[in-house]
GUSE-885718 format. One record per residue: x, y, z of N, C-alpha, C in turn; residue in three letters. Coordinates in steps of 0.02 Angstrom, whole numbers, plus 50000, padded with zeros to 5 digits. Each point is the difference from the previous one (the first is absolute). Example, Ala and Ser with C-alpha at 12.3 -4.5 7.8 and 13.67 -1.06 7.14 Angstrom:
# GUSE-885718
506604971650390499555005950000500455006050000ala499825005349964500425005950003499615005550037ser
# end
This chain:
# GUSE-885718
487935013749572500134995750058500744998250003met500264999350061500704998450010500064992750020cys500324996049957500084992950017500744998050000asp500455005050002500714998550001500234999950073val500284994650025500224999750070500575004850013pro500005003050059500545004550019500634996250012ser500575003349987500644997050016500074998650075leu499655004050040500064999250072499714993450024ser499614996549957499724993650019500504994349988thr500565001549967500494994849986500464999150060gln499934994550035500414998750059500444993949986gln500615000350028500454994349993499724994250043ile499924994249969499714994350036500564995850031thr500415003150041500534996550036499935001550074leu500154995050041499975001050072500625004050022ser499975002750061500575003750028500604995450007lys499894993850018500564995350008500334998549932ser499604999549947500284998949933500415006049978glu499745006050011500375006149981500655000550040cys499974998450064500605000450042500524994849977arg499774993949986500464994849976500335002149934tyr499625002749954500285002149935500505005650010phe499825005050040500445005750011500654997950034leu499954995850051500604997650035500464996149953glu499704996049957500394995849954500395004249950thr499675004749968500355004149950500495004850034ile499855002150061500455004650036500664996550016ser499984993650015500614996350015500474999649941gln499735000349940500414999249940500075006549960his499675005350022500045006349965500265005550045gly499885006249981500225005750039499475005549997lys500005004250050499535005550003500265005949958glu499545003349966500175006349968499465005150019ile500185006349997499555005350023499935005449947phe499405002749994499865005549955499735005950040leu500195006049980499735006150029499395002349959lys499565004150030499425002549962500215003149934pro499634998349947500095002349930500594996649965arg500344995350033500544996349969499724994149961glu500264998949940499784994449959500414993750017phe499674994349997500354993750007500364998449935leu500644998950003500394997949942500044992450001ile499694996849951499984992749998500644997549966ile500424996750038500634997449974499884993549963arg500404998549949499924993649964500084994050046pro499584995049990500024993850039499895001150075gln499645005450016499835001250071499245000350008gln499774997650058499285000150016499925003850065ile499455003650006499875004250058499314998450029tyr499965000350066499364999050034499895005850048phe499415003149995499845005850041499894997750072val500375003050046499944998150070499635005350041asn500145006349987499685005350040500015006549960asp499515004350013499955006449967499534999949941gly499935005849968499535000949946500385001049934gln499944995049956500335000249936499485000549945leu500065005149960499505001549948500194996549935cys499524996849969500104996649935499765004749945thr500445001449952499845004649946500134996649933leu499655002449948500104997349933500055005749950ile500464999349953500095005049948499524998749943arg499675005349977499554999749942500165006049957ala500414998949949500235005649960500465004450041gly499845006550003500395004650040499755000550071glu499424997150014499695000650066500174994050045ala499995001250064500094994850050499394999850045thr499704994150008499394999450039500114995350059his499705001650057500034995750059499504994349992ile500234994050011499554994249999499734998750069ile500454999250048499794998050068500615000550045asp499904998550064500564999250046500174992650006tyr500644998550003500224993150008499794997450068ala499774993850002499794996950063500594996650034phe499914998350063500534996850039500214993449967his500664999249990500314994249969499884999649925leu499755005349970499914999949927500674998849966met500044994949956500634998649965500115004749941pro500605002749996500195004649947500654997549969ile500024999749934500614998049966499944993549961gly499534995650021499914993749963499775001549929ile499455003849995499735001749934500475004749963thr500285004950036500445005049968500634996949971glu500274994850033500594996749973499844995649940asn499394997250000499804995949942499825004349940leu499715005950014499775004549947500295007050013tyr500625001249978500345006350016499645006249973pro499564999249950499655005849972499395002050042asp499874996550054499455001850044500085007250023thr499465003949994500045007150015499755001850070lys499994995050044499795001350069500605002550041val499885005250040500525002750044499725000350071arg500455000650047499804999950071500335005850036tyr499595004250033500255006050034499765000150072arg500455001450046499825000350071499625006450014ala499464999450038499645006050024500135001050074thr500274995050034500245000550069500684996550002thr500314999750058500594995750007499784992849987asp500384996549958499814993249979500584995250015val499814994250024500484994750013499834994049957asn500494997449962499894994249958500544994850015leu499844993749984500504994650002500214998649929ile500665000449987500284998649934500354993250003gln499854995749951500304993449997500154998349927ile500554996749988500174998249931499534994649975ser499904999949934499574994949970500254993050017glu500664999049995500274993250012499884997850071ser500115004650049499874998250070499264998850012asp499585004149969499294999350011499744993449972phe500184998549938499744993849970500304993850032tyr500595000650030500294994250034499594998150062ser499625004950027499584998650058499454995049984leu499814999649936499484995349981500214992750011phe500664998850001500254993350009500014997950074lys500035005050044500124998550070499405001550045his499565004549977499445001850042499394995549985glu499495000550041499404995949992499595002649941ser499514996149981499555001949945499635006550017ile499955001650065499665006250020500365006149972asp500664999549992500385005749974499785001549928phe499914994849961499775000949930499295002850000val499574997450044499315002450004499985007450016lys500425002250048500005007050020500205004449941ile500524998149964500215004049942499445000449948leu499664994549987499465000049951499435004750022leu499855000050065499485004550026500215007249991val500635001650015500255006949994499995002349927leu500224995749954499995001949929499285000649975lys499564995650022499305000349979499675006450025ser500155001950062499735006250028500235006049960thr500635000049980500265005449958499625000449934thr499904994349968499644999749936499295002550008leu499654997850052499305002150011499975007550013val500465002750038500015007250014500085004049935ser500464997849957500105003649936499384999249956phe499714994049998499424998849959499415004350022phe499885000350066499465004150026500115007449987asn500635002150005500165007049986499815001749928ala500164995549954499815001149930499255000149992tyr499654995150029499274999649992499655006250027arg500195002150060499635005450031500175006849971glu500585000749967500195006549974499935000649925arg499934994349966499965000349927499334997649972cys499634996150038499374997449974499395002350040thr500105002650060499445002350040499815007149981ala499405002250021499805006949989500435004650043ser499995006449983500415004850037499835000050075ala499355000050015499815000150071500204993550035tyr499914994349966500194993650030500754999950017cys500405003049956500715000450013500145004150062thr499675005850006500095004250059499764996350063ile499434996849996499734996250057500504994850024lys500284996349953500474994750018500635002950032ser500245005649974500615003050027499885003250068leu499405002650012499835002650066500044994350051ile499724994249982500014994350045500724997650013glu500405000049947500704998050008500375005050044his499905006449989500335005250039499814999350074tyr499364998650012499744999550068500324994250038his500174994549965500294994150032500765000250002his500305004749965500735000449997500265004150059glu500434997250043500245003850058500505005449981pro500015005450040500515005249995500035003149930lys499445002349975500005003449936500365006750007gln500445001449952500395006150003499755005449952leu499504998449959499735004849952499255000750009glu499745005749977499285001150005499624995349954gly499344999350013499604995249963499965001849926leu499895006349984499955001949929500664998749963ser500565001650032500664998749970500104992649989thr499814996050049500054992749996499634997449939tyr499395002549989499594997749943500305002449934ile500205006449997500265002849938500664996749978leu500424997950048500624996749983499904993149971his499414997150009499864993249979499514999549942arg499775005549974499515000049947500155005549949thr499615000049947500035005449950499405004750008his499664999750056499405004150011500195007350010leu499555004549981500145007150007499945002150072ser500385005150019499975002650068499295002450017arg499695003449952499335002750012499504994550017gly500024994549962499534994650013500124996850068tyr500644998750016500164996950065499775004550057val500135006549994499805004650053499245000350007phe499644999849944499275000250004499724993750034arg500284994249984499764993850032500145000150075val500605002050019500185000250071499565005150037leu499885005749968499585005150032499284997350009ala499754996549950499334997150004499964994950057arg500504995850007500014995050053500065003250069leu500375005550005500045003650063499335003150017arg499685003049951499355003350012499464994950019asn500074993949975499534994650018500134997250070met500565002050029500184997450066500344993349999gly500174997749940500324993449994500745000450022val500335005549982500715000850016500095005950048leu500474999250046500245005650040500735001249980thr500165006149979500675001649978500255006350036met500665000450007500305005850032500675001349967glu500095006149974500625001949965500164995249944asp499484997649965500104995749943500084992750016gly500054998350064500104993050020499344997050024arg499924993649986499404996450021500054998450074leu499515002450039499984998650071499594993750015ile499434999549967499584994150013499514999049942ser499794993849992499454998249954499414998450045val499475004149995499454999750048499434995549978asn500004998049937499474995649974500274996549939ala499644994949977500204996549939500025005049942asp500524999649960500025004249941499454998049952leu499645004849972499454998349954500264996549938pro499584995949970500194996349939500065004649940leu499635005550002500055004949946499895006950030ser500175005149961499955006850026499835004849943ile
# end
């Protein structure tokens, strides 16, 4: 049985007005930077970054291998943890054109003195959402059964806009599962009529994914 919640169920609990207020505030004191597809974000010392637009992939080094964790969400803060813990092995790579707001730590933390308590609340929500996303990624890929992991990633893929890679590639980049097993599961789900796929991409999910297969 699969009891691990999908990452796609993790939603930022901020209103549009709160997100707009936060973005406008940091934009006034920071600057825009842009990344091209496949370009890595270089985190400068004492700098903090917030994702404004585009698809930024979060990766982690494990030995000689690099694994995709997830895509960064809108306004996800980058640099706070990395500046505190320089040995953090998380990297960020653009998969589309990406726009971020860069702000110095000193300018950012000075905003706490002048902005309302809502500013602090928004940052705590953004950092908590980051933590929950990483925690769920670990749970669903390291403690769930192989099929539960695939099920969760199918749901995540389905809810993620503008996917640039096929479903099997998406799953293989995020797990240690064998290609043969992933292909067999996807073929079984297609034959059951649960998934509609074309040229390796998921077109639609036609029914609830089964709890086991």
